C-alpha positions as a Markdown table, in Angstrom:
| # | Residue | x | y | z |
|---|---|---|---|---|
| 1 | Unk | 134.3 | 89.6 | 93.5 |
| 2 | Unk | 137.1 | 89.0 | 91.2 |
| 3 | Unk | 137.5 | 85.3 | 89.5 |
| 4 | Unk | 140.2 | 85.2 | 86.6 |
| 5 | Unk | 140.7 | 88.3 | 86.8 |
| 6 | Unk | 137.1 | 89.7 | 86.2 |
| 7 | Unk | 134.9 | 90.9 | 88.2 |
| 8 | Unk | 131.8 | 88.0 | 88.7 |
| 9 | Unk | 129.7 | 89.4 | 91.5 |
| 10 | Unk | 129.2 | 92.4 | 93.6 |
| 11 | Unk | 128.2 | 92.4 | 97.8 |
| 12 | Unk | 125.9 | 95.2 | 98.6 |
| 13 | Unk | 127.3 | 95.9 | 102.1 |
| 14 | Unk | 124.2 | 98.0 | 101.4 |
| 15 | Unk | 121.3 | 95.9 | 103.2 |
| 16 | Unk | 123.9 | 93.7 | 105.9 |
| 17 | Unk | 122.3 | 94.0 | 109.1 |
| 18 | Unk | 120.9 | 92.6 | 112.1 |
| 19 | Unk | 117.0 | 92.4 | 112.1 |
| 20 | Unk | 114.4 | 90.2 | 113.5 |
| 21 | Unk | 113.4 | 88.6 | 110.9 |
| 22 | Unk | 109.6 | 89.7 | 110.9 |
| 23 | Unk | 110.9 | 92.9 | 109.0 |
| 24 | Unk | 112.1 | 90.9 | 106.5 |
| 25 | Unk | 108.5 | 90.0 | 105.9 |
| 26 | Unk | 107.3 | 93.1 | 106.1 |
| 27 | Unk | 109.6 | 94.3 | 103.5 |
| 28 | Unk | 108.8 | 91.2 | 101.2 |
| 29 | Unk | 104.9 | 91.8 | 101.8 |
| 30 | Unk | 105.3 | 95.6 | 100.8 |
| 31 | Unk | 106.5 | 94.6 | 97.4 |
| 32 | Unk | 104.5 | 91.8 | 96.9 |
| 33 | Unk | 101.3 | 94.1 | 97.4 |
| 34 | Unk | 102.4 | 97.5 | 95.7 |
| 35 | Unk | 101.4 | 96.8 | 92.1 |
| 36 | Unk | 98.1 | 94.9 | 92.7 |
| 37 | Unk | 94.4 | 96.7 | 92.4 |
| 38 | Unk | 93.5 | 94.6 | 95.5 |
| 39 | Unk | 96.8 | 94.5 | 97.9 |
| 40 | Unk | 95.5 | 92.8 | 100.4 |
| 41 | Unk | 94.1 | 89.8 | 99.0 |
| 42 | Unk | 97.6 | 88.8 | 98.3 |
| 43 | Unk | 98.7 | 88.8 | 102.2 |
| 44 | Unk | 96.9 | 85.8 | 103.7 |
| 45 | Unk | 98.5 | 83.6 | 100.8 |
| 46 | Unk | 101.9 | 84.7 | 101.3 |
| 47 | Unk | 101.8 | 84.4 | 105.3 |
| 48 | Unk | 99.7 | 81.4 | 104.8 |
| 49 | Unk | 103.1 | 79.3 | 102.6 |
| 50 | Unk | 105.3 | 81.5 | 105.5 |
| 51 | Unk | 104.5 | 80.3 | 107.8 |
| 52 | Unk | 104.1 | 76.3 | 106.8 |
| 53 | Unk | 108.3 | 77.1 | 106.6 |
| 54 | Unk | 109.4 | 78.8 | 109.9 |
| 55 | Unk | 106.5 | 80.6 | 111.6 |
| 56 | Unk | 106.1 | 84.3 | 112.9 |
| 57 | Unk | 105.3 | 84.4 | 116.6 |
| 58 | Unk | 101.5 | 86.2 | 117.9 |
| 59 | Unk | 103.5 | 89.6 | 119.0 |
| 60 | Unk | 105.0 | 89.6 | 115.3 |
| 61 | Unk | 101.9 | 88.7 | 113.5 |
| 62 | Unk | 100.4 | 91.5 | 115.5 |
| 63 | Unk | 102.5 | 94.2 | 114.4 |
| 64 | Unk | 103.1 | 93.4 | 110.6 |
| 65 | Unk | 100.8 | 95.8 | 109.7 |
| 66 | Unk | 102.7 | 98.6 | 111.4 |
| 67 | Unk | 105.6 | 97.4 | 109.8 |
| 68 | Unk | 104.7 | 97.3 | 105.9 |
| 69 | Unk | 103.0 | 100.4 | 106.7 |
| 70 | Unk | 106.5 | 102.0 | 107.9 |
| 71 | Unk | 108.5 | 100.5 | 105.2 |
| 72 | Unk | 105.7 | 102.0 | 102.3 |
| 73 | Unk | 106.6 | 105.0 | 104.0 |
| 74 | Unk | 110.6 | 104.3 | 103.3 |
| 75 | Unk | 109.4 | 103.4 | 99.7 |
| 76 | Unk | 107.3 | 106.9 | 99.5 |
| 77 | Unk | 110.1 | 108.6 | 100.6 |
| 78 | Unk | 112.7 | 107.2 | 98.8 |
| 79 | Unk | 110.6 | 106.9 | 94.9 |
| 80 | Unk | 110.1 | 111.1 | 95.8 |
| 81 | Unk | 113.9 | 111.0 | 96.1 |
| 82 | Unk | 114.4 | 109.4 | 93.4 |
| 83 | Unk | 111.9 | 111.1 | 91.1 |
| 84 | Unk | 113.9 | 115.0 | 92.3 |
| 85 | Unk | 117.9 | 113.6 | 92.1 |
| 86 | Unk | 117.5 | 111.2 | 89.4 |
| 87 | Unk | 114.5 | 111.8 | 86.9 |
| 88 | Unk | 115.1 | 109.1 | 85.0 |
| 89 | Unk | 115.6 | 106.7 | 87.5 |
| 90 | Unk | 112.9 | 103.9 | 87.2 |
| 91 | Unk | 111.9 | 103.8 | 90.6 |
| 92 | Unk | 108.9 | 102.0 | 91.9 |
| 93 | Unk | 105.5 | 104.7 | 92.8 |
| 94 | Unk | 104.7 | 103.1 | 95.7 |
| 95 | Unk | 102.0 | 106.2 | 96.7 |
| 96 | Unk | 99.2 | 104.3 | 94.8 |
| 97 | Unk | 99.3 | 101.3 | 97.4 |
| 98 | Unk | 99.3 | 104.0 | 100.2 |
| 99 | Unk | 95.6 | 104.9 | 98.6 |
| 100 | Unk | 94.4 | 101.4 | 98.7 |
| 101 | Unk | 95.0 | 100.5 | 102.2 |
| 102 | Unk | 94.8 | 103.3 | 104.0 |
| 103 | Unk | 90.8 | 102.7 | 104.7 |
| 104 | Unk | 92.1 | 99.7 | 106.4 |
| 105 | Unk | 92.3 | 99.9 | 110.2 |
| 106 | Unk | 94.5 | 98.2 | 111.4 |
| 107 | Unk | 92.5 | 95.6 | 113.2 |
| 108 | Unk | 90.8 | 94.4 | 110.3 |
| 109 | Unk | 94.2 | 93.5 | 109.0 |
| 110 | Unk | 95.7 | 92.4 | 112.2 |
| 111 | Unk | 92.8 | 89.9 | 111.8 |
| 112 | Unk | 93.2 | 89.1 | 108.9 |
| 113 | Unk | 96.9 | 88.6 | 109.2 |
| 114 | Unk | 95.8 | 86.2 | 112.0 |
| 115 | Unk | 93.6 | 84.3 | 110.1 |
| 116 | Unk | 96.5 | 83.7 | 107.2 |
| 117 | Unk | 99.0 | 82.5 | 109.7 |
| 118 | Unk | 96.3 | 80.3 | 111.4 |
| 119 | Unk | 95.9 | 76.3 | 110.8 |
| 120 | Unk | 92.1 | 76.8 | 110.0 |
| 121 | Unk | 92.6 | 77.4 | 106.4 |
| 122 | Unk | 90.3 | 80.5 | 106.9 |
| 123 | Unk | 91.6 | 83.2 | 104.5 |
| 124 | Unk | 91.8 | 86.8 | 105.8 |
| 125 | Unk | 91.1 | 89.8 | 105.0 |
| 126 | Unk | 87.6 | 89.2 | 103.2 |
| 127 | Unk | 84.9 | 91.5 | 103.6 |
């Protein structure tokens, strides 16, 4: 974009795609959690706020864990590629998140997501 002969902005068409909204929620949650010591503790607050504005359907909630895992895999691959091709690139190291959540089962995560998205006010992901 140009204004008065100067570059005033850029449009990144790399992320221009039509996809289900739940994918954007999964991407956001991946990046909300990736640098946290206890990443799953951040999911309920995010989902509670999101549900108050634009509620996800039960089916979307049921696949959210898998979408987060998929985005995490993409991020791990991007991080590895960036380290290989551009060692000075500061791409965030996300492999630590994988290690912190890999012992959680999808059913436990789904229950936490369900609680976080309910109107009951219960917290999810508690032990």
